[in-house]
C-alpha positions as CSV (number, residue, x, y, z in Angstrom):
1,X,6.5,-3.3,10.3
2,X,9.0,-3.9,8.3
3,X,10.0,-0.3,7.8
4,X,9.7,0.7,11.6
5,X,11.8,-2.5,12.7
6,X,14.5,-1.7,10.2
7,X,14.8,2.1,10.8
8,X,13.4,2.7,14.6
9,X,13.8,6.6,14.6
10,X,12.4,7.0,11.4
11,X,8.9,8.9,11.3
12,X,6.2,6.7,9.6
13,X,2.8,7.8,8.4
14,X,0.7,5.4,6.8
15,X,-2.4,6.5,5.2
16,X,-4.8,3.3,4.6
17,X,-7.8,4.0,2.2
18,X,-10.5,1.9,0.7
19,X,-13.9,2.7,-0.9
20,X,-15.6,0.5,1.5
21,X,-16.6,1.4,4.7
22,X,-16.6,-2.2,6.2
23,X,-13.2,-2.8,5.0
24,X,-12.0,0.1,6.8
25,X,-14.1,-0.6,9.9
26,X,-12.0,-4.0,9.5
27,X,-8.8,-2.4,9.4
28,X,-9.2,0.5,12.2
29,X,-10.1,-2.6,14.6
30,X,-6.7,-4.0,13.9
31,X,-8.1,-7.5,14.6
32,X,-7.1,-10.3,11.9
33,X,-8.0,-14.1,11.9
34,X,-5.7,-16.6,11.6
35,X,-5.9,-17.2,7.9
36,X,-5.3,-13.5,7.5
37,X,-2.1,-14.1,9.9
38,X,-0.7,-17.1,8.2
39,X,-0.7,-15.4,4.6
40,X,3.1,-14.2,4.9
41,X,3.6,-12.8,8.3
42,X,7.0,-13.7,9.8
43,X,6.5,-15.7,13.2
44,X,9.1,-12.9,14.8
45,X,6.8,-10.2,14.1
46,X,3.4,-11.8,14.8
47,X,4.9,-12.4,18.3
48,X,6.2,-8.9,18.7
49,X,3.4,-6.8,17.2
50,X,0.3,-9.2,17.8
51,X,-1.7,-10.5,21.2
52,X,-3.8,-13.2,21.1
53,X,-7.5,-12.3,21.1
54,X,-9.9,-15.2,21.0
55,X,-9.6,-17.1,17.8
56,X,-7.7,-14.3,16.4
57,X,-4.8,-11.7,16.8
58,X,-5.1,-7.8,17.8
59,X,-2.0,-5.5,16.4
60,X,-0.6,-3.6,18.7
61,X,-1.8,0.4,19.6
62,X,2.0,0.9,18.8
63,X,1.5,-0.3,15.6
64,X,-2.1,1.0,14.8
65,X,-1.2,4.6,15.8
66,X,1.1,4.9,12.5
67,X,-1.6,3.9,10.4
68,X,-4.7,6.6,9.5
69,X,-8.0,5.3,7.8
70,X,-9.8,7.1,5.3
71,X,-12.4,6.4,2.9
72,X,-11.3,7.0,-1.2
73,X,-12.4,6.0,-4.5
74,X,-9.6,5.9,-7.1
75,X,-11.5,7.2,-9.4
76,X,-11.6,10.4,-7.6
77,X,-8.9,13.0,-7.0
78,X,-6.2,11.4,-4.8
79,X,-6.6,12.3,-0.9
80,X,-4.9,14.9,1.0
81,X,-1.3,14.3,2.4
82,X,0.7,13.6,-1.0
83,X,3.7,13.4,-2.1
84,X,3.8,9.7,-1.1
85,X,7.2,7.8,-0.6
86,X,5.3,4.4,-1.7
87,X,2.2,3.8,-2.8
88,X,0.7,0.3,-2.7
89,X,-2.1,-0.5,-5.1
90,X,-1.6,-4.2,-5.0
91,X,-4.5,-6.6,-7.2
92,X,-6.5,-3.5,-7.7
93,X,-6.2,-2.3,-11.3
94,X,-7.3,-6.1,-12.4
95,X,-10.8,-4.8,-11.8
96,X,-10.5,-1.6,-14.2
97,X,-11.2,-1.4,-17.8
98,X,-7.9,-0.1,-19.8
99,X,-9.2,3.8,-19.8
100,X,-9.6,3.4,-16.1
101,X,-6.4,2.0,-15.4
102,X,-4.5,4.9,-17.3
103,X,-6.2,7.4,-15.2
104,X,-5.9,6.0,-11.9
105,X,-1.9,5.6,-12.7
106,X,-2.2,9.3,-14.1
107,X,-3.5,10.3,-10.6
108,X,-1.4,7.8,-8.9
109,X,1.7,9.6,-10.5
110,X,0.5,13.0,-9.5
111,X,0.9,12.3,-5.9
112,X,3.8,9.9,-5.7
113,X,7.0,11.9,-4.3
114,X,10.1,12.1,-7.0
115,X,12.2,9.0,-6.9
116,X,9.1,7.1,-5.0
117,X,7.8,3.8,-5.7
118,X,4.4,2.3,-6.5
119,X,3.7,-1.4,-5.7
120,X,1.3,-3.3,-7.6
121,X,0.1,-7.4,-7.4
122,X,2.2,-9.9,-8.6
123,X,-0.2,-9.9,-12.2
124,X,-0.3,-6.4,-12.5
125,X,1.9,-3.8,-14.6
126,X,1.9,-0.6,-15.9
127,X,3.3,-1.5,-19.2
128,X,0.8,-0.9,-22.2
129,X,-1.7,1.3,-19.6
130,X,0.7,4.8,-19.1
131,X,4.4,4.7,-20.4
132,X,5.3,7.3,-17.7
133,X,6.7,4.4,-15.4
134,X,9.6,2.3,-15.6
135,X,9.9,-1.1,-13.8
136,X,12.9,-1.1,-11.0
137,X,13.7,-5.2,-9.9
138,X,14.6,-5.4,-6.6
139,X,15.1,-8.8,-4.9
140,X,13.1,-11.1,-6.8
141,X,10.3,-8.6,-7.2
142,X,9.4,-5.6,-8.9
143,X,8.6,-2.2,-8.1
144,X,7.0,0.8,-10.7
145,X,8.8,4.4,-10.3
146,X,8.0,7.6,-12.7
147,X,10.8,6.7,-15.7
148,X,13.7,9.3,-15.5
149,X,13.1,10.3,-18.8
150,X,9.4,11.7,-18.0
151,X,10.8,13.4,-14.3
152,X,13.1,15.6,-16.0
């Protein structure tokens, strides 16, 4: 939503993946509970992009049409559609052992566009896992990109 609002003419395609078909079904529905909405969605975006649906909220068709949902296991080869500009892998690596984290980060790196960014959860990092990444401070947070030393 923020990207589409900040660059209205930009063609945006989002590929949302999960291993759980139930999670994908919920995502496709575009329906969210009040608790989910309260987890950081600015009120102005709620008003512009959601409609009240019973005790929850439903995302506009315009926003839903930018997202393709697909089942994917991070332990398998990356999904079609790369190279990606941004990959969100938030609060996922924490569930894997060190070797599996390395494998996942290597796969992510193979489909990330040069200059692209990887966003991890607040408690996650690439440090000590795979040296090909560098941390970039943006505002009060961090993102990761392929190290310029490794990209050469």
